C-alpha positions in Angstrom: 0.1 -0.2 0.1 1.3 3.5 -0.9 1.8 6.2 1.7 -1.2 8.2 0.8 -3.1 5.0 0.7 -2.1 4.1 4.2 -2.9 7.6 5.4 -6.4 7.4 3.8 -7.0 4.2 5.6 -5.9 5.6 9.1 -8.1 8.8 8.5 -11.2 6.5 7.5 -10.6 4.5 10.7 -10.7 7.8 12.6 -13.9 8.8 11.0 -15.4 5.5 12.0 -14.9 6.2 15.7 -18.1 7.0 17.7 -16.6 10.4 18.5 -16.6 11.6 15.0 -19.8 9.9 14.1 -21.4 12.0 16.7 -19.8 15.2 15.4 -20.5 14.4 11.7 -24.3 13.9 12.0 -26.8 16.6 11.2 -28.3 16.7 14.7 -24.9 16.9 16.5 -25.5 20.5 17.8 -28.7 19.3 19.6 -27.3 16.1 20.8 -24.2 17.8 22.2 -26.4 20.5 23.9 -28.5 18.0 25.6 -25.5 16.0 26.8 -23.9 19.1 28.4 -27.2 20.3 29.9 -28.0 16.8 31.4 -24.5 15.4 32.5 -22.4 18.7 33.0 -18.8 18.5 33.3 -18.5 15.6 35.8 -20.5 13.0 33.8 -22.4 12.1 37.1 -24.7 8.9 36.3 -28.3 9.8 35.9 -31.1 7.3 36.5 -32.8 5.9 33.3 -36.3 7.3 33.9 -35.0 10.8 34.9 -32.9 11.1 31.8 -35.8 10.0 29.5 -37.7 12.7 31.0 -34.9 15.4 30.8 -34.5 14.5 26.9 -38.1 15.0 26.2 -38.1 18.4 28.2 -34.9 19.7 26.6 -36.1 18.7 23.0 -39.5 20.4 23.7 -37.6 23.7 24.7 -35.2 23.4 21.8 -38.3 23.1 19.4 -39.7 26.3 20.9 -36.6 28.1 19.9 -37.4 27.4 16.3 -34.9 24.6 15.7 -36.3 22.1 13.2 -33.7 19.4 12.9 -34.1 17.6 16.3 -34.3 13.9 17.2 -37.8 12.3 17.1 -39.3 9.8 19.4 -39.8 9.4 23.2 -36.9 10.0 25.5 -36.4 6.2 26.0 -36.3 5.5 22.2 -33.8 8.5 21.7 -31.5 7.2 24.6 -31.4 3.7 23.1 -30.4 5.0 19.7 -27.6 6.9 21.4 -26.7 3.8 23.2 -26.4 2.0 19.9 -24.2 4.9 18.7 -21.9 4.2 21.7 -22.4 7.6 23.1 -24.5 6.5 26.2 -23.9 3.4 28.4 -26.3 1.9 30.8 -25.3 0.1 34.0 -26.3 -0.4 37.6 -25.1 1.8 40.4 -24.1 0.7 43.9 -27.7 0.2 45.0 -28.8 -1.8 41.8 -30.6 1.2 40.1 -30.1 1.5 36.3 -28.3 4.7 35.4 -26.9 6.4 32.2 -23.5 7.8 31.7 -21.6 9.3 28.8 -18.9 7.1 27.1 -15.4 8.2 26.6 -16.3 8.9 22.8 -19.2 11.3 23.8 -17.0 13.0 26.4 -14.2 13.4 23.7 -16.8 15.2 21.5 -18.0 17.4 24.4 -14.4 18.4 25.1 -13.6 19.3 21.5 -16.8 21.4 21.1 -15.9 23.1 24.3 -12.4 23.9 23.2 -13.7 25.2 19.9 -16.4 27.4 21.7 -13.7 28.9 23.9 -11.5 31.7 22.7 -8.6 29.9 21.0 -5.2 30.7 22.1 -2.7 32.1 19.5 1.1 32.0 19.3 2.4 33.9 22.3 5.4 34.3 24.7 3.5 32.0 27.2 3.1 29.2 24.8 6.6 29.2 23.6 7.8 29.5 27.2 5.6 26.5 28.1 7.0 24.3 25.4 10.5 25.3 26.3 10.0 24.5 30.0 8.3 21.2 29.3 11.0 20.1 26.8 13.7 21.1 29.5 12.0 19.3 32.3 11.3 16.3 30.2 15.0 16.1 29.2 16.2 16.5 32.8 14.2 13.5 33.7 14.8 11.2 30.7 18.3 12.1 29.6 20.5 9.0 30.0 23.7 11.0 30.3 24.3 11.5 34.1 26.6 14.6 33.5 24.0 16.2 31.2 21.4 15.8 33.9 23.6 17.2 36.6 24.4 20.2 34.3 20.7 20.8 33.6 19.8 20.8 37.3 22.7 23.0 38.1 21.7 25.5 35.6 18.0 25.4 37.0 19.3 25.9 40.5 21.5 28.8 39.5 18.6 30.5 37.7 16.1 30.0 40.6 18.8 31.2 43.1 19.5 34.3 41.1 15.7 35.0 40.8 15.4 34.5 44.5 18.3 36.7 45.6 17.0 39.6 43.3 13.5 39.4 44.9 15.1 39.3 48.4 17.2 42.3 47.6 14.1 44.4 46.8 14.2 44.4 43.1 11.0 45.1 41.0 8.4 42.3 40.9 7.5 41.8 37.3 3.9 41.1 37.2 2.1 38.9 34.6 0.3 40.5 31.7 -3.3 39.9 31.0 -2.4 38.0 27.8 0.0 35.8 29.7 -2.7 35.0 32.3 -5.2 34.3 29.5 -2.9 31.9 27.8 -2.2 30.2 31.1 -5.8 29.9 32.1 -6.7 28.5 28.6 -4.2 25.8 28.6 -5.0 24.8 32.2 -8.7 24.5 31.5 -8.0 22.6 28.4 -5.9 20.0 30.5 -8.6 19.7 33.2 -11.5 19.3 30.6 -9.7 16.2 29.3 -9.8 14.3 32.6 -13.3 13.0 32.5 -12.9 11.2 29.3 -9.6 9.8 30.5 -11.3 8.2 33.6 -14.3 7.0 31.3 -11.9 5.0 29.1 -10.5 3.1 32.1 -14.0 2.3 33.2 -15.0 1.2 29.8 -12.0 -1.0 29.7 -12.8 -2.8 32.9 -16.3 -3.3 31.6 -15.0 -4.8 28.4 -12.8 -7.1 30.5 -15.8 -8.2 32.7 -17.9 -9.0 29.4 -15.0 -11.0 27.9 -14.5 -13.0 31.1 -18.1 -13.9 31.6 -18.2 -14.9 28.0 -15.4 -17.2 28.6 -17.0 -18.7 31.6 -20.2 -19.4 29.7 -18.4 -21.0 26.8 -16.8 -23.4 29.2 -13.9 -24.1 26.8 -11.3 -23.5 29.4 -11.1 -24.4 33.0 -12.4 -21.9 35.5 -9.1 -21.5 37.2 -7.3 -20.4 33.9 -10.1 -17.9 33.1 -9.6 -16.3 36.6 -5.8 -16.1 36.2 -6.5 -14.4 32.9 -8.7 -11.9 34.4 -6.2 -11.2 37.2 -3.2 -10.7 34.8 -5.3 -8.5 32.4 -6.6 -6.4 35.3 -3.0 -5.9 36.5 -1.7 -5.2 33.0 -4.4 -2.6 32.4 -2.7 -0.3 34.8 0.7 -0.5 33.2 0.1 -1.6 29.6 -2.3 1.1 28.5 -2.1 4.8 28.3 -5.4 5.2 30.3 -4.1 2.8 33.0 -1.0 4.6 33.4 -2.7 7.9 33.7 -5.1 6.4 36.3 -2.1 5.2 38.3 -0.6 8.5 38.1 -3.7 10.3 39.4 -4.0 7.7 42.2 -0.4 8.3 43.3 -1.2 11.9 43.3 -4.2 11.7 45.5 -2.3 9.3 47.9 0.2 12.2 48.5 -1.4 14.7 50.9 1.4 17.2 50.4 0.8 17.3 46.6 -2.8 17.5 46.9 -2.5 20.5 49.4 0.1 22.2 47.1 -2.3 21.8 44.1 -5.1 23.4 46.1 -2.9 26.3 47.3 -1.7 26.9 43.7 -5.2 27.0 42.2 -6.2 29.3 45.0 -3.5 31.7 44.4 -4.2 31.9 40.7 -8.0 32.4 41.3 -7.1 35.2 43.6 -4.9 37.0 41.2 -6.2 40.4 40.5 -6.5 39.7 36.6 -8.5 36.4 37.1 -11.9 38.2 37.5 -11.6 39.9 34.1 -10.4 36.6 32.4 -12.4 33.8 33.8 -16.2 33.4 33.7 -18.1 32.1 36.8 -18.3 28.6 35.0 -14.6 28.5 34.4 -13.7 29.6 37.9 -16.0 26.9 39.3 -14.3 24.3 37.0 -10.9 25.2 38.3 -12.1 25.2 41.9 -13.5 21.6 41.5 -10.3 20.2 40.0 -9.4 18.2 43.0 -13.0 16.9 43.6 -13.2 16.1 39.7 -10.2 13.9 40.0 -11.4 12.3 43.1 -14.8 11.5 41.7 -13.2 9.9 38.6 -11.0 7.6 40.6 -14.0 6.7 42.8 -16.0 5.7 39.6 -13.0 3.7 38.3 -12.4 1.9 41.6 -16.3 1.2 41.9 -16.3 -0.2 38.4 -13.3 -2.5 39.1 -15.0 -3.5 42.5 -18.2 -4.3 40.5 -16.3 -6.5 38.0 -14.6 -8.4 40.8 -17.8 -8.8 42.7 -19.8 -10.0 39.6 -17.1 -12.6 38.7 -17.0 -13.8 42.2 -20.8 -14.2 42.5 -20.8 -15.9 39.2 -18.1 -18.4 40.3 -19.6 -19.2 43.6 -23.2 -19.5 42.4 -22.6 -21.4 39.3 -19.5 -23.6 39.6 -19.8 -24.5 43.2 -23.5 -25.4 43.0 -22.9 -27.6 39.9 -19.9 -29.3 41.6 -22.1 -30.1 44.8 -24.9 -31.5 42.7 -22.5 -33.7 40.6 -20.9 -34.9 43.8 -24.2 -35.8 45.4 -25.4 -37.7 42.1 -22.1 -39.7 41.9 -22.5 -40.7 45.6 -26.1 -41.8 45.0 -25.0 -43.8 41.9 -22.1 -45.3 43.9 -24.5 -46.4 46.7 -27.1 -47.9 44.4 -24.3 -49.7 42.5 -23.2 -51.3 45.7 -26.6 -52.5 46.6 -27.1 -53.9 43.2 -23.7 -55.8 43.1 -24.5 -57.3 46.6 -27.7 -59.0 45.2 -26.5 -60.1 41.7 -24.0 -62.3 40.2 -20.6 -61.2 38.7 -21.9 -61.5 35.1 -25.2 -59.8 35.6 -25.8 -56.8 33.5 -28.3 -53.9 33.5 -29.1 -51.3 31.0 -28.9 -47.8 32.4 -30.0 -44.7 30.4 -27.4 -42.1 29.7 -29.7 -39.4 31.5 -32.4 -40.0 34.0 -36.0 -39.5 32.9 -37.5 -36.2 33.7 -40.0 -36.0 36.6 -43.5 -34.9 35.4 -45.3 -33.0 38.1 -48.7 -31.4 37.3 -48.7 -29.0 40.1 -46.6 -28.0 43.1 -47.9 -26.2 46.2 -46.8 -22.7 45.9 -47.9 -21.6 49.4 -47.7 -23.9 52.4 -49.7 -23.9 55.7 -48.4 -21.1 58.1 -49.8 -21.4 61.6 -49.4 -17.7 62.1 -52.2 -17.2 59.5 -54.8 -18.7 61.9 -53.8 -16.7 65.0 -56.8 -14.4 66.1 -56.2 -10.7 66.3 -56.0 -9.1 69.7 -59.3 -8.3 71.4 -60.4 -4.7 71.3 -60.3 -3.2 74.6 -62.6 -0.3 75.6 -60.4 2.6 76.7 -61.0 4.4 79.8 -63.1 7.6 79.5 -60.9 9.5 82.1 -57.9 9.1 79.7 -59.6 11.0 76.8 -58.4 14.5 76.3 -60.9 17.2 77.3 -62.7 18.7 74.4 -64.8 22.0 74.6 -67.7 22.8 72.7 -66.0 25.8 71.0 -63.3 23.4 69.9 -65.7 21.1 68.2 -67.7 24.0 66.6 -64.3 25.4 65.2 -63.6 22.0 63.5 -67.1 21.6 62.2 -68.7 22.5 58.9 -69.8 26.1 57.8 -72.1 28.1 59.9 -74.7 28.6 57.3 -77.1 30.5 59.5 -74.7 33.1 60.4 -73.4 33.4 56.9 -76.9 33.9 55.6 -77.5 36.7 58.1 -74.4 38.5 57.2 -75.2 38.0 53.4 -78.8 39.5 53.8 -77.4 42.3 55.8 -74.8 43.1 53.1 -77.5 43.2 50.4 -79.5 45.7 52.5 -76.5 47.9 53.5 -76.2 51.3 52.0 -72.7 50.4 50.8 -72.9 46.7 49.8 -69.7 44.8 49.0 -68.9 44.3 45.4 -68.2 40.5 45.6 -68.3 37.5 47.9 -64.5 37.8 48.4 -64.8 41.5 49.7 -67.7 40.5 52.0 -65.6 37.6 53.3 -62.7 39.8 54.0 -64.8 42.0 56.3 -65.9 39.0 58.6 -64.5 38.4 62.0 -61.7 35.7 62.3 -64.3 33.1 63.6 -66.4 33.4 60.3 -63.3 33.3 58.1 -62.4 29.7 58.3 -61.6 27.9 55.0 -64.8 26.0 55.3 -66.9 29.2 55.3 -65.8 29.8 51.8 -67.8 26.8 50.8 -70.8 27.9 52.8 -70.8 31.3 51.0 -70.5 29.6 47.5 -73.2 27.3 48.6 -75.6 30.1 49.5 -74.7 31.9 46.3 -75.6 29.0 44.2 -78.9 28.7 46.0 -79.7 32.4 44.8 -78.6 31.6 41.3 -75.5 34.0 41.3 -73.1 33.3 38.6 -69.4 33.3 39.1 -67.0 35.0 36.6 -63.9 33.6 35.1 -61.6 36.0 37.1 -60.2 34.9 40.5 -60.2 36.8 43.6 -58.4 36.1 46.9 -60.0 34.8 50.1 -57.9 35.4 53.1 -58.9 32.6 55.4 -57.9 32.0 59.1 -57.7 28.6 60.5 -58.9 27.8 64.0 -55.4 27.5 65.1 -54.5 31.1 64.0 -52.6 30.2 60.9 -53.6 32.1 57.6 -54.1 30.7 54.1 -55.1 32.6 51.0 -57.3 30.9 48.5 -58.0 31.9 44.8 -61.7 31.5 44.0 -63.9 32.5 40.8 -65.2 36.0 41.5 -68.9 36.0 42.4 -70.3 39.6 42.2 -73.2 40.6 44.6 -76.3 42.1 42.9 -76.9 45.7 43.4 -80.1 46.1 45.5 -80.7 49.6 44.0 -80.8 48.3 40.5 -83.1 45.3 41.6 -85.6 47.6 43.3 -85.5 50.1 40.3 
């Protein structure tokens, strides 16, 4: 194959990855938007039913903005299509509930879109200095020549010593420019945003190992001990033979060093407290930098939890399947041996008996599903008559306050309002003039009942009824407005 042909094959392989298939489709902006809104930057697992509802709500809101090219179907159907595209993965959490999470491919797509949406860095002094410093540090740690390493370290020590002496002597403190700070924050955010997808790759690798090991157990083409040894060796090699595993081990080593974690927090705090940070960073970017340590810890916890689930699943499968089968086989062989000894004791040495290869199946029409439980026939405890002296005292006023509407009093007040020189305009206004004892919530029903008896029609508008409960608490109800008839117009 020619050089250009090999390059074309590699590019086609890259475009076949789920990351680019997600970004290459027409509905990619809508899908990426929903992923960012639902999962955020931490890719926290979401219960399946909740994500189905969120997808439907987000799509409805996107349609209201005028967007036409959106996924169709229910939230469940859309999430299943995304699972087939390898952008979502469904698994069980610690308590056994089904949850969705973004795959590493989807997180790579989110990271790429996020970097493109952010102001892109240009060639600058900060970037060149970063490259030079990285190359210098890399060479000081990897150079096989002992004298070269010593020379590099001596030069770095001399440079730092000169800078320290200059600051101690009171020389001017050269501050960082706004462009320099912008470049630094941009590169730092880019590095941090790549962490969730790195952790997700390790999780997915453990899940793949789990699937392959279970398939090997079910195939039963190899001994169980050999399959277990293979799993243990592959799990150990994952941390050293893959880029994701080495990154995981490095992050794990970082978090085990309390001094490094403390130094990371202090450095981030100092950068965020810089006078120029407020003008450069948005609230979301500031929150992202502040949650760096928590982001790494959450990613490590998810990877460790996935590894623990793999081990627990395999252990459960081995114990429940192989051990039970071995015990049944041992019991069957013991029974066969016992019957064989009995048969040999009662027959001659040349006697023969035809034994079927497999025993006949036992046919049972029906088995009892529920057996007799004596507790079902135990009589309930006898009901005793309580002592009347133990009953709490209740007054007549308390009973009346908890009773229904006082229709007689309400009718009198209603008749008085109709004959008044300045009658109320509506039932709500009349209700607000009552004393607290007649403004219970139940009195609203009484007024509406009396209004219905007089064929007074309610309007579509609502009016408030400020009710007072017997305990003194207040509650306002919105009730259709019922105007009171004007007695002057009726008399006219």
